[in-house]
C-alpha positions in Angstrom: 35.6 32.3 38.4 39.2 31.1 38.1 40.7 30.0 34.8 40.8 26.3 36.1 37.0 26.2 36.1 36.8 26.7 32.3 36.7 23.6 30.1 39.6 23.2 27.8 38.9 21.9 24.3 41.6 20.2 22.1 41.1 19.8 18.4 43.5 19.3 15.5 42.6 19.9 11.9 44.9 17.0 10.9 42.8 14.7 13.1 39.2 15.8 12.4 37.6 12.6 13.8 38.5 13.2 17.4 37.8 16.0 20.0 38.9 16.1 23.6 37.6 18.1 26.6 39.3 18.6 29.9 37.6 20.0 33.0 39.7 20.5 36.1 37.0 22.0 38.4 33.6 20.8 37.4 31.8 21.3 40.8 29.4 23.8 39.2 28.8 21.8 36.0 25.2 20.6 35.5 24.4 18.6 32.4 20.9 18.1 31.0 20.3 14.7 29.4 21.9 14.8 25.9 23.6 12.6 23.4 26.5 12.8 20.9 26.7 11.6 17.3 30.2 10.2 18.1 31.3 7.3 20.2 32.6 8.8 23.5 34.9 7.8 26.3 35.7 9.7 29.5 37.9 9.4 32.6 37.0 10.6 36.0 40.2 12.3 37.4 38.8 13.5 40.7 35.7 13.3 42.8 32.5 11.4 42.6 29.5 11.7 40.4 26.3 10.1 39.2 26.3 8.8 35.6 23.0 8.0 33.9 23.2 6.3 30.6 20.2 4.8 28.8 18.1 4.6 32.0 20.9 3.0 34.0 22.4 4.8 37.0 26.0 4.4 38.1 27.9 5.9 41.0 31.4 6.6 39.7 34.6 8.1 41.0 38.3 8.6 40.2 39.7 5.7 38.3 36.5 5.0 36.3 36.1 5.1 32.5 32.7 5.9 31.1 31.9 4.7 27.5 28.9 6.1 25.6 27.6 4.8 22.2 26.5 7.3 19.5 23.1 8.7 20.3 23.0 7.2 23.8 21.2 9.6 26.1 23.2 10.3 29.2 24.1 12.8 31.9 27.0 12.9 34.3 26.9 15.4 37.2 29.1 15.7 40.4 27.8 14.7 43.8 27.1 17.6 46.1 30.3 19.3 47.4 32.5 16.8 45.6 35.5 18.0 43.6 35.1 16.8 40.0 37.6 16.7 37.2 37.5 14.6 34.0 38.6 14.1 30.4 35.9 13.4 27.7 36.8 12.3 24.2 34.5 12.1 21.2 35.5 9.9 18.3 33.8 9.7 14.9 32.0 6.3 14.7 32.7 5.8 11.0 36.5 6.4 11.4 36.5 4.1 14.5 34.6 1.4 12.7 37.1 1.4 9.8 40.0 1.4 12.2 38.7 -1.7 14.0 38.2 -3.5 10.7 41.6 -2.5 9.5 43.2 -4.2 12.5 40.9 -7.3 12.4 39.1 -6.4 15.7 35.7 -6.3 13.9 34.4 -7.6 10.6 32.1 -4.9 9.6 32.7 -1.3 8.5 29.3 -0.4 9.8 29.3 0.9 13.4 28.0 -1.6 16.0 27.6 -0.4 19.6 30.1 -1.2 22.3 29.7 -2.6 25.8 29.9 -1.8 28.7 28.9 1.7 30.0 31.7 1.8 32.6 35.2 0.3 33.0 37.4 0.2 36.1 40.4 -1.8 34.8 43.4 0.3 35.9 45.6 -0.3 32.9 42.9 1.0 30.5 42.2 4.0 32.7 45.9 4.9 33.1 46.6 4.5 29.4 43.6 6.6 28.4 44.7 9.5 30.7 48.2 9.3 29.2 46.7 9.4 25.7 44.7 12.5 26.6 47.8 14.2 28.0 49.7 13.5 24.9 47.0 14.7 22.6 46.9 18.0 24.5 50.7 18.3 24.4 52.6 20.6 22.0 55.6 18.3 22.0 54.1 15.6 19.7 53.3 15.7 16.0 49.8 15.0 14.7 51.1 11.7 13.2 52.4 10.7 16.6 49.2 11.6 18.3 47.2 9.6 15.7 49.3 6.6 16.3 48.9 6.7 20.1 45.2 7.2 19.9 44.7 4.4 17.3 46.8 1.9 19.3 44.8 2.6 22.5 41.5 2.2 20.8 42.6 -1.0 19.1 43.7 -2.5 22.4 40.6 -1.3 24.2 38.1 -2.7 21.7 40.0 -6.0 21.5 39.4 -6.3 25.2 35.8 -5.1 25.5 34.6 -7.0 22.4 36.0 -10.2 23.9 34.4 -10.0 27.4 31.4 -12.0 28.5 29.1 -9.0 28.4 29.6 -8.6 24.7 26.2 -8.6 22.9 24.9 -7.6 19.5 23.6 -4.1 20.0 23.0 -3.2 16.3 19.5 -2.0 16.4 16.8 -3.7 14.3 14.6 -1.8 11.9 12.0 0.3 13.6 9.4 2.8 12.3 10.5 5.3 14.9 13.8 5.6 13.0 12.0 7.2 10.1 10.7 9.9 12.5 14.2 10.3 14.0 15.7 10.6 10.5 13.1 13.2 9.5 13.8 15.2 12.7 17.5 15.1 11.8 16.9 16.3 8.2 14.7 19.2 9.4 15.9 19.9 12.9 16.3 23.6 12.2 12.5 23.9 11.6 9.9 24.2 14.2 7.3 22.0 12.6 4.8 20.9 15.3 5.2 17.4 16.5 1.5 16.9 15.9 2.0 17.5 12.2 5.0 15.2 12.1 3.1 12.5 13.9 0.3 12.7 11.2 2.9 12.4 8.4 4.1 9.1 9.7 0.8 7.7 10.7 1.2 8.1 14.5 -1.2 9.4 17.1 0.7 12.3 18.7 0.6 11.2 22.3 1.5 7.6 21.3 4.5 8.9 19.2 5.8 11.1 22.1 5.4 8.2 24.6 7.0 5.5 22.4 9.7 7.8 21.0 10.8 8.8 24.5 10.8 5.2 25.7 12.9 4.2 22.7 15.3 7.1 22.5 15.1 8.3 26.1 14.1 11.8 24.7 10.9 13.3 23.5 10.8 14.2 19.8 11.2 17.9 20.8 14.2 17.2 23.0 15.7 15.0 20.3 15.4 17.8 17.8 17.0 20.3 20.2 19.9 17.9 20.8 20.4 17.7 17.0 20.5 21.5 16.8 23.2 21.6 19.4 25.2 19.0 17.5 25.0 21.1 14.3 26.0 24.2 16.2 29.1 22.5 17.6 30.2 21.7 14.0 29.7 25.3 13.0 31.5 26.7 16.0 34.5 24.5 15.3 34.6 26.1 11.9 34.8 29.6 13.5 31.3 30.8 12.6 29.9 33.8 14.6 27.8 32.7 17.6 24.8 34.8 16.5 24.9 33.2 13.0 25.2 29.7 14.5 22.3 30.3 16.8 20.1 31.5 13.9 21.1 28.7 11.5 20.5 26.1 14.1 16.9 27.2 14.5 17.2 29.4 17.6 15.5 32.8 17.2 16.8 33.9 20.7 20.5 33.9 21.2 20.2 33.9 25.0 18.0 30.7 24.7 20.7 29.1 22.4 23.4 29.9 24.9 21.4 28.5 27.8 20.5 25.3 26.0 24.0 24.8 24.6 25.6 25.1 28.1 23.1 22.6 29.5 24.3 20.0 27.1 28.0 20.8 26.5 28.8 22.3 30.0 30.5 25.2 28.2 29.3 28.4 26.6 29.5 28.5 22.8 32.4 30.9 23.1 34.3 28.6 25.4 33.6 25.6 23.1 34.9 27.5 20.1 38.2 28.1 21.8 40.7 25.2 21.7 44.3 24.8 22.8 
């Protein structure tokens, strides 16, 4: 494996609300369906791939931006024998919501989902690639990087919030969210889904079926995904991989490494390193 096949992660302690990944040779990358707590945006730099987001399938290639809302279940994998390179950025939704209010793009500090899932407008693609390059550069200060990122996001959301496809995607109250919140609070535990179903007055098979239809994940997969999100936070803080695996609820470190790579397309050790 050549160095170019490894994912590169950029993080800055002065900008804790953003994380950036660059993959230059992703031909062997395989993602399992997963989600992120952050709002995410990515740029396809080379090749073609299939992008599945919330049960919608897209064929995407170089010049395409993909946009993913927090907790949106998705997967993006290269077509067979296709070169594949991309940037992927994750932005804290609370910070982003406050930024958009500050510059009068939105009226509420509470996050409300964005539309669409993909964007092929050349200027936004080119500007995003430039922002990514600047973030990964050692020539700019953290303050300069923050300014470039903020200005791009302000301009992007001003555009996508004003398009005809804009819709209110703030989700209404739903009993399933109580189950999801419970899974989030106790995701390190292995409490049987049957027991959790009873706690919330659901028949187990009905809960699994309706939960998967609503969240695009079974309750078990949802819990595993939350564990991976927790482990990412711990790895960024420099915690030992064995400790992270145990604290996240994985008794088997090999299982943790396998599940982590399926959802992050990097091993825990690769993810912990950043430029």
